[in-house]
C-alpha positions in Angstrom: 160.4 152.8 47.8 161.2 149.4 49.1 163.8 150.8 51.5 161.1 153.2 52.9 158.8 150.2 53.6 161.5 148.3 55.5 162.2 151.4 57.6 158.5 151.8 58.3 158.2 148.1 59.5 161.3 148.5 61.8 159.9 151.7 63.2 156.5 150.1 63.9 158.1 147.2 65.7 160.2 149.5 67.7 157.2 151.6 68.7 155.4 148.3 69.6 158.2 147.1 71.8 158.5 150.5 73.4 154.8 150.7 74.1 154.6 147.2 75.6 157.8 147.8 77.6 156.1 150.9 79.1 153.0 148.8 79.8 155.0 146.0 81.5 156.8 148.5 83.6 153.5 150.2 84.5 152.0 146.8 85.4 155.0 145.9 87.6 154.4 149.1 89.5 150.8 148.1 90.2 152.1 145.1 92.2 149.3 142.7 91.2 149.2 139.3 89.5 148.4 139.5 85.8 145.0 138.4 84.5 144.3 134.7 83.5 146.7 133.3 86.1 145.5 130.7 88.6 147.0 128.8 91.5 145.7 125.3 91.7 142.9 126.4 89.4 141.9 129.2 91.8 141.8 132.6 90.0 144.3 135.1 91.4 144.1 137.6 88.6 144.6 141.2 89.7 145.4 140.3 93.3 148.4 141.4 95.2 150.7 138.7 96.6 149.2 139.1 100.1 145.6 138.9 98.8 146.5 135.9 96.6 148.1 134.1 99.6 145.1 134.8 101.8 142.7 133.5 99.2 144.7 130.2 98.7 145.1 129.7 102.4 141.4 130.2 103.0 140.6 127.6 100.3 143.1 125.1 101.7 142.0 125.6 105.3 138.4 125.0 104.3 139.2 121.9 102.3 141.8 120.1 104.4 139.9 116.8 104.9 139.4 113.8 102.7 136.5 111.5 103.4 136.9 107.8 102.7 134.3 105.1 102.9 134.3 101.3 103.2 131.2 99.1 103.7 129.2 102.1 104.8 131.7 103.4 107.4 133.3 106.9 106.9 136.9 107.7 107.7 138.1 111.3 107.7 141.7 112.2 106.9 142.9 115.6 108.0 145.9 116.9 106.1 147.3 118.3 109.3 147.3 114.9 111.0 149.6 113.5 108.3 151.9 116.4 108.2 151.1 117.8 104.7 152.8 121.2 104.1 151.7 123.5 101.3 154.3 125.8 100.0 151.8 128.6 99.2 154.2 131.5 99.4 156.5 130.0 96.7 153.5 129.4 94.4 152.3 133.0 94.8 155.7 134.3 94.1 155.9 132.2 91.0 152.5 133.4 89.8 153.4 137.0 90.5 156.7 136.8 88.6 155.3 135.1 85.5 155.6 138.4 83.5 158.3 139.9 85.6 161.4 138.0 84.6 164.7 139.7 83.6 163.9 138.8 80.0 161.9 141.8 78.7 160.9 140.2 75.4 159.7 137.0 77.2 157.7 139.2 79.6 156.0 140.9 76.6 155.2 137.6 74.9 153.8 136.2 78.2 151.6 139.3 78.8 150.3 139.3 75.2 149.4 135.6 75.4 147.6 136.2 78.7 145.8 139.2 77.3 144.7 137.2 74.3 143.1 134.6 76.5 145.8 132.1 77.4 145.5 130.7 80.9 148.4 129.7 83.2 147.9 127.5 86.3 150.5 127.3 88.9 150.6 124.2 91.1 151.5 124.4 94.8 154.5 122.4 95.9 153.5 120.0 98.6 155.7 118.3 101.3 154.4 114.9 102.2 155.2 113.0 105.4 155.2 109.4 104.1 155.8 108.0 107.6 152.5 109.5 108.8 150.7 108.4 105.7 151.8 104.9 106.3 150.7 105.1 109.9 147.2 106.2 108.7 147.1 103.4 106.1 148.0 100.8 108.9 145.2 102.2 111.0 142.7 101.8 108.2 144.0 98.3 107.4 143.7 97.1 111.0 140.2 98.5 111.2 138.7 97.0 108.1 140.7 93.8 107.9 138.8 90.6 108.3 140.5 87.3 108.3 139.0 84.6 106.1 137.6 81.5 107.8 138.4 78.2 106.2 135.8 75.6 105.3 136.0 72.7 107.7 136.0 68.9 107.6 135.8 66.5 110.5 135.2 62.8 111.2 132.1 62.2 113.3 131.6 58.5 114.1 133.2 57.4 110.8 131.2 59.9 108.8 132.8 63.0 107.2 131.0 66.3 107.7 131.8 69.6 106.1 131.4 73.3 107.0 131.2 76.4 104.8 134.0 78.9 104.5 133.9 82.7 104.8 135.9 85.1 102.6 138.0 87.8 104.2 138.7 91.4 103.5 142.0 93.3 103.3 143.2 96.8 102.3 144.8 97.3 99.0 147.7 99.2 100.6 149.5 100.4 97.5 146.4 101.6 95.7 145.1 103.4 98.8 148.5 105.1 99.2 148.5 106.3 95.6 144.9 107.6 96.0 145.9 109.6 99.1 149.1 111.1 97.5 147.2 111.9 94.2 144.5 113.7 96.1 147.0 115.7 98.1 148.9 116.7 95.0 145.7 117.6 93.1 144.1 119.2 96.2 141.1 117.1 95.3 139.3 116.2 98.5 136.2 114.7 97.1 134.9 111.6 98.9 136.5 108.3 97.8 136.0 104.6 98.3 138.8 102.7 100.1 140.2 100.1 97.8 140.0 96.6 99.3 140.9 93.0 98.4 138.8 89.9 98.8 140.8 87.3 100.6 140.1 83.7 99.7 140.3 81.1 102.5 142.9 78.4 102.1 140.3 75.6 102.2 137.0 75.9 100.2 133.8 74.0 100.9 133.4 72.8 97.3 136.9 71.3 97.4 136.6 69.7 100.8 133.4 68.0 99.7 135.5 66.0 97.2 137.2 64.4 100.2 134.9 61.4 100.4 136.9 58.2 100.6 139.7 56.4 102.5 142.8 56.4 100.3 145.1 54.6 102.8 145.1 53.4 106.4 147.5 51.5 108.6 147.8 50.5 112.3 150.4 49.4 114.7 150.3 48.0 118.3 152.1 49.3 121.3 152.7 48.3 125.0 150.1 50.1 127.1 152.1 49.5 130.3 154.9 51.8 129.2 153.1 54.9 130.5 155.6 57.5 129.4 155.8 56.1 125.9 152.0 55.9 125.8 151.9 59.6 126.7 154.3 60.6 123.9 152.3 58.5 121.4 149.0 60.2 122.4 150.5 63.7 122.4 152.1 63.3 118.9 149.0 61.5 117.5 146.7 64.3 118.7 149.1 66.9 117.2 148.9 65.6 113.7 145.2 64.7 113.8 142.7 66.5 111.5 145.4 67.9 109.1 144.4 69.2 105.7 146.7 69.3 102.7 145.9 71.2 99.5 147.2 70.0 96.1 151.0 70.1 95.9 151.2 71.0 99.6 153.9 69.1 101.6 153.4 67.6 105.0 156.3 67.7 107.5 156.0 65.6 110.7 158.6 67.7 112.5 156.9 71.0 111.7 154.0 69.8 114.0 155.7 67.8 116.8 159.0 69.7 117.2 157.4 72.9 118.4 158.1 74.1 121.9 154.4 73.8 122.9 154.3 70.1 121.9 157.8 69.0 123.1 157.0 70.4 126.6 154.3 67.7 126.8 156.7 64.8 126.1 158.2 62.5 128.7 161.3 60.3 128.9 161.0 56.9 127.3 163.3 54.6 125.4 164.8 56.0 122.2 167.5 54.7 119.8 170.8 56.4 120.3 173.8 55.0 118.4 172.1 51.7 117.9 171.1 51.3 121.5 167.9 51.9 123.4 168.4 54.7 126.0 166.0 57.0 127.9 165.2 60.1 125.9 162.6 62.8 125.6 159.8 61.8 123.2 160.4 58.1 123.0 157.5 56.6 121.0 156.7 59.3 118.5 158.6 57.4 115.8 155.9 54.7 116.0 153.4 57.4 115.2 155.5 58.7 112.3 156.0 55.1 111.0 152.3 54.3 111.2 151.5 57.5 109.2 154.3 56.7 106.7 152.6 53.4 105.8 149.2 55.1 105.5 150.8 57.6 103.1 152.3 54.7 101.1 148.9 53.0 100.7 147.3 56.3 99.8 149.6 56.7 96.9 151.1 60.0 98.1 154.5 61.2 97.0 157.1 60.5 99.7 159.6 63.3 99.7 161.7 62.5 102.7 162.0 59.4 104.9 164.7 57.9 107.1 164.8 54.4 108.7 166.1 53.7 112.3 169.6 52.4 112.8 168.1 49.1 114.1 164.8 47.5 113.0 161.7 48.3 115.1 159.6 45.6 116.7 156.3 47.2 115.9 156.7 47.4 112.1 158.4 45.3 109.3 161.9 46.2 108.3 162.0 48.8 105.5 158.7 50.4 106.6 159.8 52.5 109.6 160.2 56.3 109.6 162.4 57.7 112.3 162.1 61.3 113.5 164.9 63.5 114.9 166.2 67.1 114.5 167.2 68.7 111.2 166.6 66.7 108.0 165.6 63.5 109.9 161.9 64.0 109.1 158.9 62.3 107.5 157.7 64.4 104.6 155.2 63.7 101.8 153.3 65.7 99.2 149.7 65.8 98.1 150.2 64.9 94.5 146.5 64.9 93.7 144.2 67.6 92.4 142.0 67.7 95.5 142.7 68.1 99.2 143.6 65.2 101.5 142.6 64.8 105.2 144.9 63.1 107.7 143.3 61.5 110.8 145.2 60.0 113.7 143.6 57.8 116.4 144.9 56.0 119.5 142.4 53.3 120.3 143.4 51.0 123.1 146.9 49.8 122.3 146.6 50.7 118.6 147.8 53.7 116.6 145.6 54.1 113.5 146.6 56.4 110.7 144.0 57.1 108.0 144.3 59.4 104.9 141.1 60.5 103.2 140.8 62.0 99.7 138.7 62.0 96.6 137.5 58.5 95.6 138.8 59.1 92.0 142.3 58.8 93.3 141.8 55.6 95.2 144.1 52.8 94.0 144.8 49.2 94.9 148.3 49.3 96.4 150.5 46.7 98.0 153.7 47.5 99.9 156.5 45.1 99.2 160.0 44.9 100.8 162.9 43.0 99.4 166.0 42.1 101.4 168.9 43.1 99.1 171.6 42.0 101.5 171.9 40.5 105.0 175.1 41.5 106.8 175.9 39.1 109.6 177.0 40.6 112.9 180.6 40.1 114.1 181.6 38.7 117.4 184.1 40.7 119.4 185.7 39.5 122.7 186.9 42.0 125.3 189.0 41.0 128.2 188.0 42.2 131.6 189.6 42.0 135.1 186.1 42.2 136.5 185.6 38.5 135.8 187.7 35.5 136.7 189.4 33.4 134.2 187.0 31.0 132.6 184.0 33.3 133.1 182.2 34.9 130.2 179.3 37.3 129.8 177.5 38.8 126.9 177.9 42.6 127.1 176.0 43.4 123.9 173.8 41.1 121.8 174.6 40.9 118.1 172.1 42.2 115.5 172.4 41.4 111.8 172.5 44.3 109.4 170.2 44.6 106.3 169.9 46.5 103.1 166.2 46.6 102.1 164.3 48.1 99.3 160.7 49.2 99.8 158.4 49.2 96.8 154.8 50.3 96.1 153.1 47.8 93.8 150.0 48.9 91.8 147.2 46.7 90.4 148.7 47.0 86.9 151.9 45.5 88.3 153.7 48.8 88.2 156.5 48.7 90.7 157.7 52.0 92.3 160.9 52.1 94.4 160.1 54.3 97.5 163.1 53.9 99.8 166.4 52.0 100.2 166.9 51.2 103.9 170.1 50.4 105.5 170.4 48.9 109.0 174.0 48.5 110.0 175.0 45.3 111.9 175.7 45.5 115.6 178.6 43.5 116.9 178.1 40.9 119.6 180.4 41.8 122.4 181.5 39.1 124.8 183.4 39.9 128.0 186.1 37.4 128.8 187.4 37.2 132.4 191.1 37.4 133.0 191.2 37.9 136.7 193.4 35.4 138.6 192.1 33.6 141.7 194.5 33.6 144.6 194.7 30.7 147.2 192.8 32.6 150.0 189.9 33.2 147.7 190.0 29.5 146.6 189.9 28.4 150.3 187.0 30.7 151.1 185.1 29.2 148.2 185.8 25.6 149.4 184.7 26.4 152.9 
């Protein structure tokens, strides 16, 4: 009895498979896509491949644009303009062959599941031209971008005045690209908002209003008759006038005065080369940097780079000069306060006046002290010359003593801060000693 039951089950399964196989073969002959199959959620049940392709193409051609908006302005993106290719034919083939594989059992299972209500959606493969998408993104970026406008501060007749800032706008490039690609992949062309970023200005009105007091000021005198040098002083002073520094921002003198635009305005004036004064482009700008250096010392700013001249300067005490040249020979200091500082340069008559403004809460009583660590006497060197007669002497180079000097910043509480160790090498005094012999004819001529 049990054996008869098993044979009946096997027979029933066999009949079931034979029946469904015949059905599958009949369906294949019909040449249509099985029911409950979609392409990109568009129903293609019962359609031939050609009809399915036409239906999908009609849908895509009628929905090939995405509308984006930003601040009320509409931007349309046509898929053809960015080179999107939809591989419709391959997707139709895939949908058509879902129940037509070489695996007959799998075909039967797929067909049964579809007949019982299961839905299968086939996605269309898309080819995306990223270069053209990036070009479109750049177009949108350039159209909507708005540069921020900084808050302003200026000195008007010894009074500080302030102006409001304006925030800028920029495109969120990566988010926008992801939105475009996702919409293409999903064939979802609903209107979307362009993602943007608010751009904060570098200087904010509320911060600049805290700049309300002089933290440090210093002035030096110059010779107004040295016209080329005066020109260089005025050009460099104007270049570093009205400079703002945010907290932790570093000032570099060279970054302002060593640009081509500025150096083209300089004229030749005495500069120190190998311990000697010789004509050179920009002579005089070191007096501006030295004046500013001392204002920064009195303001309590962090000096990050300073170099003294090879010989002491006449316009400022030893140990308090700041020379400027190419490379690392630069004056640099950092705003070590929690609020901005404001650098003002003036040339008034024969005076250079450097003033640094900041928040009154950082104002300190500071004294600058220099200590001579060592004085190095110059040496005297004698050089013989046939240009002078015996017994004649001439000073070819005056001697200058050398110095090692420490510069300190002294605070009211007697705190002593070492700022810089200056070294001025000594310069030898050179005397020319005549060794030329006088002959009798020359002697007679001198007597006559």
